C-alpha positions as YAML, in Angstrom:
chain: A
units: angstrom
residues:
- id: 1
  name: UNK
  ca: [-0.09, -0.20, 0.29]
- id: 2
  name: UNK
  ca: [0.96, 3.63, -0.97]
- id: 3
  name: UNK
  ca: [-0.16, 6.64, -0.25]
- id: 4
  name: UNK
  ca: [-0.35, 10.09, -0.77]
- id: 5
  name: UNK
  ca: [0.57, 12.99, 1.77]
- id: 6
  name: UNK
  ca: [-3.56, 13.77, 1.76]
- id: 7
  name: UNK
  ca: [-4.39, 10.06, 1.77]
- id: 8
  name: UNK
  ca: [-2.26, 9.13, 4.62]
- id: 9
  name: UNK
  ca: [-3.89, 11.86, 6.66]
- id: 10
  name: UNK
  ca: [-7.07, 11.29, 5.92]
- id: 11
  name: UNK
  ca: [-7.09, 7.70, 7.48]
- id: 12
  name: UNK
  ca: [-5.35, 8.79, 10.48]
- id: 13
  name: UNK
  ca: [-7.15, 11.49, 11.09]
- id: 14
  name: UNK
  ca: [-4.21, 13.74, 11.10]
- id: 15
  name: UNK
  ca: [-4.13, 16.80, 9.19]
- id: 16
  name: UNK
  ca: [-1.66, 17.24, 5.78]
- id: 17
  name: UNK
  ca: [-0.25, 20.10, 8.00]
- id: 18
  name: UNK
  ca: [0.77, 18.00, 10.70]
- id: 19
  name: UNK
  ca: [2.39, 15.61, 8.15]
- id: 20
  name: UNK
  ca: [4.55, 17.79, 6.31]
- id: 21
  name: UNK
  ca: [6.11, 19.44, 9.92]
- id: 22
  name: UNK
  ca: [6.94, 15.64, 10.74]
- id: 23
  name: UNK
  ca: [8.92, 15.83, 7.24]
- id: 24
  name: UNK
  ca: [10.19, 19.06, 7.63]
- id: 25
  name: UNK
  ca: [12.25, 18.12, 11.02]
- id: 26
  name: UNK
  ca: [13.14, 14.69, 9.58]
- id: 27
  name: UNK
  ca: [10.65, 12.43, 12.73]
- id: 28
  name: UNK
  ca: [9.06, 11.09, 9.20]
- id: 29
  name: UNK
  ca: [9.79, 11.30, 5.70]
- id: 30
  name: UNK
  ca: [8.08, 9.81, 2.40]
- id: 31
  name: UNK
  ca: [10.46, 6.96, 1.40]
- id: 32
  name: UNK
  ca: [9.13, 6.18, -1.95]
- id: 33
  name: UNK
  ca: [8.34, 8.40, -5.19]
- id: 34
  name: UNK
  ca: [5.62, 7.59, -7.88]
- id: 35
  name: UNK
  ca: [6.69, 7.92, -11.52]
- id: 36
  name: UNK
  ca: [5.52, 11.07, -11.51]
- id: 37
  name: UNK
  ca: [7.66, 12.48, -9.40]
- id: 38
  name: UNK
  ca: [5.00, 12.29, -5.90]
- id: 39
  name: UNK
  ca: [5.82, 11.11, -2.60]
- id: 40
  name: UNK
  ca: [4.39, 8.43, -0.84]
- id: 41
  name: UNK
  ca: [4.15, 6.56, 2.06]
- id: 42
  name: UNK
  ca: [4.74, 2.71, 2.38]
- id: 43
  name: UNK
  ca: [4.13, 0.50, 5.03]
- id: 44
  name: UNK
  ca: [7.16, 0.27, 7.29]
- id: 45
  name: UNK
  ca: [6.20, 4.87, 6.77]
- id: 46
  name: UNK
  ca: [3.06, 4.00, 8.74]
- id: 47
  name: UNK
  ca: [4.52, 1.98, 11.16]
- id: 48
  name: UNK
  ca: [6.51, 4.42, 12.16]
- id: 49
  name: UNK
  ca: [3.68, 7.28, 12.48]
- id: 50
  name: UNK
  ca: [2.10, 4.59, 14.58]
- id: 51
  name: UNK
  ca: [5.46, 4.66, 16.97]
- id: 52
  name: UNK
  ca: [4.98, 8.84, 16.94]
- id: 53
  name: UNK
  ca: [1.51, 8.84, 17.50]
- id: 54
  name: UNK
  ca: [1.57, 5.81, 20.06]
- id: 55
  name: UNK
  ca: [4.79, 8.12, 21.98]
- id: 56
  name: UNK
  ca: [2.84, 11.39, 21.50]
- id: 57
  name: UNK
  ca: [0.02, 9.97, 23.23]
- id: 58
  name: UNK
  ca: [2.26, 8.68, 26.20]
- id: 59
  name: UNK
  ca: [3.11, 11.92, 27.08]
- id: 60
  name: UNK
  ca: [6.58, 12.25, 25.13]
- id: 61
  name: UNK
  ca: [7.35, 15.41, 24.14]
- id: 62
  name: UNK
  ca: [8.10, 15.60, 19.92]
- id: 63
  name: UNK
  ca: [12.20, 16.89, 20.27]
- id: 64
  name: UNK
  ca: [12.13, 13.80, 22.24]
- id: 65
  name: UNK
  ca: [10.83, 11.19, 19.69]
- id: 66
  name: UNK
  ca: [12.96, 11.29, 17.44]
- id: 67
  name: UNK
  ca: [16.09, 9.66, 19.13]
- id: 68
  name: UNK
  ca: [13.35, 7.58, 20.98]
- id: 69
  name: UNK
  ca: [12.40, 5.85, 17.67]
- id: 70
  name: UNK
  ca: [16.00, 5.08, 17.20]
- id: 71
  name: UNK
  ca: [16.40, 2.90, 20.11]
- id: 72
  name: UNK
  ca: [16.55, -0.70, 19.94]
- id: 73
  name: UNK
  ca: [14.06, -0.91, 22.30]
- id: 74
  name: UNK
  ca: [11.42, 1.62, 20.90]
- id: 75
  name: UNK
  ca: [9.72, -1.48, 18.23]
- id: 76
  name: UNK
  ca: [6.91, -1.19, 17.60]
- id: 77
  name: UNK
  ca: [5.46, -4.22, 19.23]
- id: 78
  name: UNK
  ca: [7.35, -2.61, 22.49]
- id: 79
  name: UNK
  ca: [5.00, 0.65, 21.79]
- id: 80
  name: UNK
  ca: [2.48, -1.21, 21.34]
- id: 81
  name: UNK
  ca: [2.44, -3.05, 24.93]
- id: 82
  name: UNK
  ca: [2.83, 0.13, 26.30]
- id: 83
  name: UNK
  ca: [-0.09, 1.09, 24.82]
- id: 84
  name: UNK
  ca: [-2.51, -1.56, 26.46]
- id: 85
  name: UNK
  ca: [-0.66, -1.30, 29.47]
- id: 86
  name: UNK
  ca: [-1.96, 2.39, 29.83]
- id: 87
  name: UNK
  ca: [-5.36, 1.76, 28.60]
- id: 88
  name: UNK
  ca: [-6.02, -0.65, 30.62]
- id: 89
  name: UNK
  ca: [-4.52, 1.41, 33.89]
- id: 90
  name: UNK
  ca: [-7.19, 4.33, 32.31]
- id: 91
  name: UNK
  ca: [-9.77, 1.25, 31.75]
- id: 92
  name: UNK
  ca: [-9.50, 0.27, 35.11]
- id: 93
  name: UNK
  ca: [-10.04, 3.43, 36.63]
- id: 94
  name: UNK
  ca: [-13.19, 4.30, 34.77]
- id: 95
  name: UNK
  ca: [-14.71, 0.31, 35.92]
- id: 96
  name: UNK
  ca: [-14.24, 1.14, 39.63]
- id: 97
  name: UNK
  ca: [-15.64, 4.65, 38.94]
- id: 98
  name: UNK
  ca: [-18.66, 3.21, 36.78]
- id: 99
  name: UNK
  ca: [-19.14, 0.38, 39.67]
- id: 100
  name: UNK
  ca: [-19.57, 3.07, 42.43]
- id: 101
  name: UNK
  ca: [-22.05, 5.13, 40.23]
- id: 102
  name: UNK
  ca: [-24.39, 2.46, 39.63]
- id: 103
  name: UNK
  ca: [-24.49, 1.55, 43.21]
- id: 104
  name: UNK
  ca: [-25.32, 5.16, 43.92]
- id: 105
  name: UNK
  ca: [-27.73, 5.32, 41.34]
- id: 106
  name: UNK
  ca: [-29.41, 1.99, 42.21]
- id: 107
  name: UNK
  ca: [-29.72, 3.25, 46.07]
- id: 108
  name: UNK
  ca: [-31.27, 6.83, 44.46]
- id: 109
  name: UNK
  ca: [-33.70, 4.93, 42.93]
- id: 110
  name: UNK
  ca: [-35.01, 3.11, 45.51]
- id: 111
  name: UNK
  ca: [-35.50, 6.33, 47.26]
- id: 112
  name: UNK
  ca: [-32.29, 5.10, 49.87]
- id: 113
  name: UNK
  ca: [-29.86, 7.73, 51.09]
- id: 114
  name: UNK
  ca: [-26.36, 6.66, 49.88]
- id: 115
  name: UNK
  ca: [-23.94, 6.94, 52.69]
- id: 116
  name: UNK
  ca: [-22.23, 10.02, 53.13]
- id: 117
  name: UNK
  ca: [-18.63, 8.99, 53.36]
- id: 118
  name: UNK
  ca: [-19.35, 6.47, 50.72]
- id: 119
  name: UNK
  ca: [-21.12, 8.91, 48.48]
- id: 120
  name: UNK
  ca: [-17.45, 11.61, 49.31]
- id: 121
  name: UNK
  ca: [-15.19, 8.74, 48.39]
- id: 122
  name: UNK
  ca: [-16.90, 8.05, 44.73]
- id: 123
  name: UNK
  ca: [-17.06, 12.20, 44.31]
- id: 124
  name: UNK
  ca: [-13.48, 12.16, 44.98]
- id: 125
  name: UNK
  ca: [-12.79, 9.75, 42.96]
- id: 126
  name: UNK
  ca: [-14.09, 11.63, 40.17]
- id: 127
  name: UNK
  ca: [-11.54, 14.64, 40.82]
- id: 128
  name: UNK
  ca: [-8.56, 13.28, 42.64]
- id: 129
  name: UNK
  ca: [-6.43, 12.43, 39.58]
- id: 130
  name: UNK
  ca: [-7.33, 15.05, 37.58]
- id: 131
  name: UNK
  ca: [-6.16, 17.71, 40.06]
- id: 132
  name: UNK
  ca: [-3.25, 16.56, 40.39]
- id: 133
  name: UNK
  ca: [-2.17, 14.73, 37.19]
- id: 134
  name: UNK
  ca: [-2.18, 15.57, 33.24]
- id: 135
  name: UNK
  ca: [-4.41, 12.73, 31.23]
- id: 136
  name: UNK
  ca: [-0.80, 11.78, 30.05]
- id: 137
  name: UNK
  ca: [0.25, 11.37, 33.54]
- id: 138
  name: UNK
  ca: [-2.22, 9.05, 34.43]
- id: 139
  name: UNK
  ca: [-1.79, 6.85, 31.60]
- id: 140
  name: UNK
  ca: [1.87, 6.10, 32.65]
- id: 141
  name: UNK
  ca: [0.94, 5.84, 36.77]
- id: 142
  name: UNK
  ca: [-0.24, 2.15, 36.85]
- id: 143
  name: UNK
  ca: [-0.83, 2.97, 40.61]
- id: 144
  name: UNK
  ca: [-3.98, 5.18, 39.39]
- id: 145
  name: UNK
  ca: [-6.47, 1.83, 39.25]
- id: 146
  name: UNK
  ca: [-8.32, 2.27, 42.19]
- id: 147
  name: UNK
  ca: [-9.07, -1.49, 43.73]
- id: 148
  name: UNK
  ca: [-7.27, -3.20, 41.62]
- id: 149
  name: UNK
  ca: [-3.96, -5.31, 42.60]
- id: 150
  name: UNK
  ca: [-1.71, -2.63, 43.18]
- id: 151
  name: UNK
  ca: [-3.76, -1.51, 45.88]
- id: 152
  name: UNK
  ca: [-4.43, -4.21, 47.54]
- id: 153
  name: UNK
  ca: [-0.24, -4.43, 47.45]
- id: 154
  name: UNK
  ca: [0.28, -1.41, 48.90]
- id: 155
  name: UNK
  ca: [-2.61, -2.01, 51.54]
- id: 156
  name: UNK
  ca: [-0.51, -5.20, 52.50]
- id: 157
  name: UNK
  ca: [2.52, -3.61, 52.83]
- id: 158
  name: UNK
  ca: [0.81, -0.94, 54.71]
- id: 159
  name: UNK
  ca: [-0.58, -3.01, 56.86]
- id: 160
  name: UNK
  ca: [2.68, -4.75, 57.43]
- id: 161
  name: UNK
  ca: [4.21, -1.18, 58.00]
- id: 162
  name: UNK
  ca: [1.65, -0.88, 60.82]
- id: 163
  name: UNK
  ca: [2.46, -3.88, 62.47]
- id: 164
  name: UNK
  ca: [6.08, -3.04, 62.84]
- id: 165
  name: UNK
  ca: [5.01, 0.56, 64.34]
- id: 166
  name: UNK
  ca: [2.55, -1.29, 66.89]
- id: 167
  name: UNK
  ca: [5.16, -3.38, 67.79]
- id: 168
  name: UNK
  ca: [7.44, -0.44, 68.66]
- id: 169
  name: UNK
  ca: [10.18, -1.58, 65.79]
- id: 170
  name: UNK
  ca: [12.83, 0.92, 64.96]
- id: 171
  name: UNK
  ca: [13.61, 1.97, 61.48]
- id: 172
  name: UNK
  ca: [17.28, 0.25, 61.85]
- id: 173
  name: UNK
  ca: [15.75, -3.21, 62.42]
- id: 174
  name: UNK
  ca: [16.45, -5.66, 59.81]
- id: 175
  name: UNK
  ca: [12.43, -6.31, 59.58]
- id: 176
  name: UNK
  ca: [12.10, -2.62, 58.90]
- id: 177
  name: UNK
  ca: [14.76, -1.95, 56.35]
- id: 178
  name: UNK
  ca: [13.21, -4.87, 53.97]
- id: 179
  name: UNK
  ca: [9.92, -3.68, 53.92]
- id: 180
  name: UNK
  ca: [11.34, -0.26, 53.49]
- id: 181
  name: UNK
  ca: [13.12, -1.52, 50.59]
- id: 182
  name: UNK
  ca: [10.35, -3.18, 49.17]
- id: 183
  name: UNK
  ca: [8.22, -0.20, 49.28]
- id: 184
  name: UNK
  ca: [10.24, 2.30, 47.75]
- id: 185
  name: UNK
  ca: [10.84, -0.14, 44.62]
- id: 186
  name: UNK
  ca: [6.98, -0.70, 44.50]
- id: 187
  name: UNK
  ca: [7.41, 3.29, 44.23]
- id: 188
  name: UNK
  ca: [9.54, 3.74, 42.07]
- id: 189
  name: UNK
  ca: [7.73, 1.27, 39.65]
- id: 190
  name: UNK
  ca: [4.17, 2.85, 40.11]
- id: 191
  name: UNK
  ca: [5.51, 6.15, 39.13]
- id: 192
  name: UNK
  ca: [7.27, 5.39, 36.30]
- id: 193
  name: UNK
  ca: [10.63, 5.78, 37.65]
- id: 194
  name: UNK
  ca: [9.94, 10.02, 37.05]
- id: 195
  name: UNK
  ca: [10.93, 11.39, 40.53]
- id: 196
  name: UNK
  ca: [8.02, 14.28, 39.37]
- id: 197
  name: UNK
  ca: [5.30, 11.89, 39.34]
- id: 198
  name: UNK
  ca: [6.79, 10.76, 42.65]
- id: 199
  name: UNK
  ca: [6.69, 14.40, 43.96]
- id: 200
  name: UNK
  ca: [2.75, 14.89, 42.15]
- id: 201
  name: UNK
  ca: [1.29, 11.50, 43.99]
- id: 202
  name: UNK
  ca: [3.02, 12.06, 47.43]
- id: 203
  name: UNK
  ca: [1.56, 15.97, 47.06]
- id: 204
  name: UNK
  ca: [-1.88, 14.10, 46.27]
- id: 205
  name: UNK
  ca: [-1.66, 11.41, 49.19]
- id: 206
  name: UNK
  ca: [-0.98, 14.24, 51.67]
- id: 207
  name: UNK
  ca: [-4.28, 16.30, 50.17]
- id: 208
  name: UNK
  ca: [-6.59, 13.84, 49.94]
- id: 209
  name: UNK
  ca: [-7.71, 11.73, 53.50]
- id: 210
  name: UNK
  ca: [-10.03, 9.51, 51.57]
- id: 211
  name: UNK
  ca: [-6.64, 7.69, 50.21]
- id: 212
  name: UNK
  ca: [-4.45, 7.59, 52.92]
- id: 213
  name: UNK
  ca: [-7.70, 6.44, 54.70]
- id: 214
  name: UNK
  ca: [-8.33, 3.32, 51.77]
- id: 215
  name: UNK
  ca: [-4.84, 2.49, 51.76]
- id: 216
  name: UNK
  ca: [-3.95, 2.70, 55.37]
- id: 217
  name: UNK
  ca: [-0.86, 4.78, 54.93]
- id: 218
  name: UNK
  ca: [-0.52, 7.55, 57.06]
- id: 219
  name: UNK
  ca: [2.01, 10.26, 57.24]
- id: 220
  name: UNK
  ca: [3.58, 8.64, 60.36]
- id: 221
  name: UNK
  ca: [3.80, 5.78, 58.34]
- id: 222
  name: UNK
  ca: [5.39, 7.20, 55.35]
- id: 223
  name: UNK
  ca: [7.88, 9.02, 57.63]
- id: 224
  name: UNK
  ca: [8.81, 5.83, 59.37]
- id: 225
  name: UNK
  ca: [9.46, 4.04, 55.53]
- id: 226
  name: UNK
  ca: [11.76, 6.75, 54.99]
- id: 227
  name: UNK
  ca: [13.88, 6.70, 58.14]
- id: 228
  name: UNK
  ca: [14.15, 2.52, 57.69]
- id: 229
  name: UNK
  ca: [15.13, 3.39, 54.22]
- id: 230
  name: UNK
  ca: [17.15, 5.89, 55.02]
- id: 231
  name: UNK
  ca: [18.92, 3.20, 57.56]
- id: 232
  name: UNK
  ca: [19.12, 0.65, 54.76]
- id: 233
  name: UNK
  ca: [21.13, 2.65, 52.53]
- id: 234
  name: UNK
  ca: [23.40, 3.81, 55.41]
- id: 235
  name: UNK
  ca: [24.42, 0.20, 56.31]
- id: 236
  name: UNK
  ca: [25.51, -0.12, 52.81]
- id: 237
  name: UNK
  ca: [27.76, 3.01, 53.22]
- id: 238
  name: UNK
  ca: [28.95, 1.67, 56.05]
- id: 239
  name: UNK
  ca: [30.92, -1.37, 54.41]
- id: 240
  name: UNK
  ca: [33.15, 1.14, 52.73]
- id: 241
  name: UNK
  ca: [33.75, 4.49, 55.56]
- id: 242
  name: UNK
  ca: [35.73, 4.97, 58.36]
- id: 243
  name: UNK
  ca: [33.81, 4.97, 61.80]
- id: 244
  name: UNK
  ca: [34.49, 8.69, 62.03]
- id: 245
  name: UNK
  ca: [32.83, 9.43, 58.17]
- id: 246
  name: UNK
  ca: [30.42, 7.26, 58.87]
- id: 247
  name: UNK
  ca: [29.60, 9.06, 62.17]
- id: 248
  name: UNK
  ca: [29.75, 12.08, 59.67]
- id: 249
  name: UNK
  ca: [27.26, 11.11, 57.31]
- id: 250
  name: UNK
  ca: [25.12, 9.37, 59.17]
- id: 251
  name: UNK
  ca: [23.95, 12.21, 61.36]
- id: 252
  name: UNK
  ca: [23.14, 13.85, 57.68]
- id: 253
  name: UNK
  ca: [22.16, 11.77, 55.30]
- id: 254
  name: UNK
  ca: [18.34, 11.09, 55.98]
- id: 255
  name: UNK
  ca: [17.62, 14.67, 55.97]
- id: 256
  name: UNK
  ca: [19.38, 15.18, 52.57]
- id: 257
  name: UNK
  ca: [18.03, 12.22, 51.39]
- id: 258
  name: UNK
  ca: [14.45, 13.82, 51.06]
- id: 259
  name: UNK
  ca: [15.78, 16.38, 48.23]
- id: 260
  name: UNK
  ca: [16.85, 14.60, 45.85]
- id: 261
  name: UNK
  ca: [13.61, 13.30, 43.81]
- id: 262
  name: UNK
  ca: [13.24, 17.06, 43.71]
- id: 263
  name: UNK
  ca: [16.75, 17.64, 41.88]
- id: 264
  name: UNK
  ca: [16.18, 14.40, 39.68]
- id: 265
  name: UNK
  ca: [13.02, 16.04, 38.48]
- id: 266
  name: UNK
  ca: [14.58, 18.82, 37.68]
- id: 267
  name: UNK
  ca: [17.54, 16.94, 35.82]
- id: 268
  name: UNK
  ca: [14.95, 15.32, 33.82]
- id: 269
  name: UNK
  ca: [12.92, 18.07, 32.66]
- id: 270
  name: UNK
  ca: [16.56, 19.87, 31.17]
- id: 271
  name: UNK
  ca: [17.05, 16.93, 29.52]
- id: 272
  name: UNK
  ca: [13.66, 16.30, 27.80]
- id: 273
  name: UNK
  ca: [13.88, 19.85, 26.95]
- id: 274
  name: UNK
  ca: [17.11, 19.03, 25.08]
- id: 275
  name: UNK
  ca: [18.84, 21.51, 27.12]
- id: 276
  name: UNK
  ca: [22.77, 20.91, 26.86]
- id: 277
  name: UNK
  ca: [24.93, 19.50, 29.57]
- id: 278
  name: UNK
  ca: [27.20, 22.67, 29.12]
- id: 279
  name: UNK
  ca: [24.47, 25.17, 28.83]
- id: 280
  name: UNK
  ca: [23.98, 27.50, 32.18]
- id: 281
  name: UNK
  ca: [20.64, 25.35, 33.02]
- id: 282
  name: UNK
  ca: [22.50, 22.17, 33.47]
- id: 283
  name: UNK
  ca: [25.73, 24.14, 35.22]
- id: 284
  name: UNK
  ca: [23.43, 25.22, 37.74]
- id: 285
  name: UNK
  ca: [21.82, 21.57, 38.45]
- id: 286
  name: UNK
  ca: [25.14, 20.24, 38.28]
- id: 287
  name: UNK
  ca: [26.54, 22.81, 41.00]
- id: 288
  name: UNK
  ca: [23.45, 22.19, 43.34]
- id: 289
  name: UNK
  ca: [24.05, 18.41, 42.96]
- id: 290
  name: UNK
  ca: [27.34, 18.71, 44.26]
- id: 291
  name: UNK
  ca: [26.01, 21.13, 46.85]
- id: 292
  name: UNK
  ca: [23.81, 18.50, 47.97]
- id: 293
  name: UNK
  ca: [26.05, 15.54, 48.07]
- id: 294
  name: UNK
  ca: [28.61, 17.46, 50.28]
- id: 295
  name: UNK
  ca: [25.71, 18.00, 52.24]
- id: 296
  name: UNK
  ca: [26.08, 15.02, 53.91]
- id: 297
  name: UNK
  ca: [29.55, 14.02, 52.85]
- id: 298
  name: UNK
  ca: [31.45, 16.78, 53.97]
- id: 299
  name: UNK
  ca: [34.67, 18.20, 51.65]
- id: 300
  name: UNK
  ca: [37.29, 15.49, 52.41]
- id: 301
  name: UNK
  ca: [37.99, 14.17, 48.50]
- id: 302
  name: UNK
  ca: [39.02, 10.63, 49.95]
- id: 303
  name: UNK
  ca: [35.19, 10.54, 51.44]
- id: 304
  name: UNK
  ca: [33.71, 11.34, 48.03]
- id: 305
  name: UNK
  ca: [35.68, 8.43, 46.67]
- id: 306
  name: UNK
  ca: [34.76, 5.85, 48.59]
- id: 307
  name: UNK
  ca: [30.91, 7.14, 48.39]
- id: 308
  name: UNK
  ca: [31.31, 7.12, 44.58]
- id: 309
  name: UNK
  ca: [32.88, 3.45, 44.97]
- id: 310
  name: UNK
  ca: [29.61, 2.47, 47.32]
- id: 311
  name: UNK
  ca: [27.55, 4.05, 44.23]
- id: 312
  name: UNK
  ca: [29.30, 1.62, 41.57]
- id: 313
  name: UNK
  ca: [29.97, -2.12, 42.87]
- id: 314
  name: UNK
  ca: [26.17, -1.90, 45.51]
- id: 315
  name: UNK
  ca: [23.39, -2.09, 42.86]
- id: 316
  name: UNK
  ca: [21.05, -1.82, 45.86]
- id: 317
  name: UNK
  ca: [22.12, 1.45, 46.27]
- id: 318
  name: UNK
  ca: [19.96, 2.61, 43.01]
- id: 319
  name: UNK
  ca: [16.85, 0.84, 43.82]
- id: 320
  name: UNK
  ca: [14.35, 2.89, 44.88]
- id: 321
  name: UNK
  ca: [16.29, 5.97, 43.99]
- id: 322
  name: UNK
  ca: [15.03, 6.90, 40.46]
- id: 323
  name: UNK
  ca: [18.17, 7.42, 38.91]
- id: 324
  name: UNK
  ca: [19.40, 5.63, 36.24]
- id: 325
  name: UNK
  ca: [22.43, 5.46, 34.04]
- id: 326
  name: UNK
  ca: [21.06, 8.56, 30.95]
- id: 327
  name: UNK
  ca: [20.67, 10.92, 34.00]
- id: 328
  name: UNK
  ca: [24.13, 9.85, 35.48]
- id: 329
  name: UNK
  ca: [25.62, 10.35, 32.21]
- id: 330
  name: UNK
  ca: [23.80, 13.87, 31.54]
- id: 331
  name: UNK
  ca: [25.16, 14.80, 35.00]
- id: 332
  name: UNK
  ca: [28.71, 13.66, 34.55]
- id: 333
  name: UNK
  ca: [28.68, 15.75, 31.50]
- id: 334
  name: UNK
  ca: [27.69, 19.19, 32.97]
- id: 335
  name: UNK
  ca: [29.78, 18.04, 36.01]
- id: 336
  name: UNK
  ca: [33.14, 17.62, 33.79]
- id: 337
  name: UNK
  ca: [32.28, 21.22, 32.47]
- id: 338
  name: UNK
  ca: [32.51, 22.93, 36.38]
- id: 339
  name: UNK
  ca: [35.88, 24.45, 37.08]
- id: 340
  name: UNK
  ca: [38.36, 22.63, 38.96]
- id: 341
  name: UNK
  ca: [37.72, 24.50, 41.93]
- id: 342
  name: UNK
  ca: [33.69, 23.22, 42.13]
...
């Protein structure tokens, strides 16, 4: 099948202007010419267009799509799998809301007064996700499916944390640290490994009592898990540091640890915006990263080297941290441009 630009635009629900723009920026160009000189779209061009539109639907900026399409993992089957997962998440959320609305409708039809708490929860389900997340973000968050298996998993984690807290188990205990590891890995998974979405999810949880009640996760519980996770990370650092170094780091790390996700979110946004590592904006972020690192590591280069070696040799330090090779490479390039005094 060979299609001219107007034919392809009509079949796909796009405008000719959009397809011309994709051609101009090198994102999608017709690969065949007819005998009369017309540029035609072949089957593999249509497959590429599917990937482009799918990635746009999943929230990826147009400027990033060309680079992503060239990656080996961005095959059409892989993209379709992501589309299906996003649709499944949205369908699960809407199915839950529909069930609640149907139950309210049946009660009202029988002239029964619905439970006000149940009614308020339904109203909250109608609005809370839309208030905190865009449509693209909701599709990326598998967590945003009320009453599904992920919610049951979080309720189980909350019950385990509640039992530990009721038993006065300290955050440094092995059981608390093991729970914290599983908790943070699950949280990273359910926020699509995006620290910006983590921040929004935490804000939604703080501002939505019904969500806290449904999951059983209180602010005190979240704080307990954070402290246990800090203790778990510190137990790894302990193997690399002297007693004096560890005393210094352990006194400062738990507080500084909470500041990393927001900075990581800014770094990822800079990458998405196409800001070069040598640009002033990237340099500013690199300086902030170094300042945050020194806030708990101190100024001794020998301690810095030990901590860097720990991160290189201990994969567990990357789990639940919302950091990957791509952002570390970008950050390393930005730091390489800083002056020697920095």
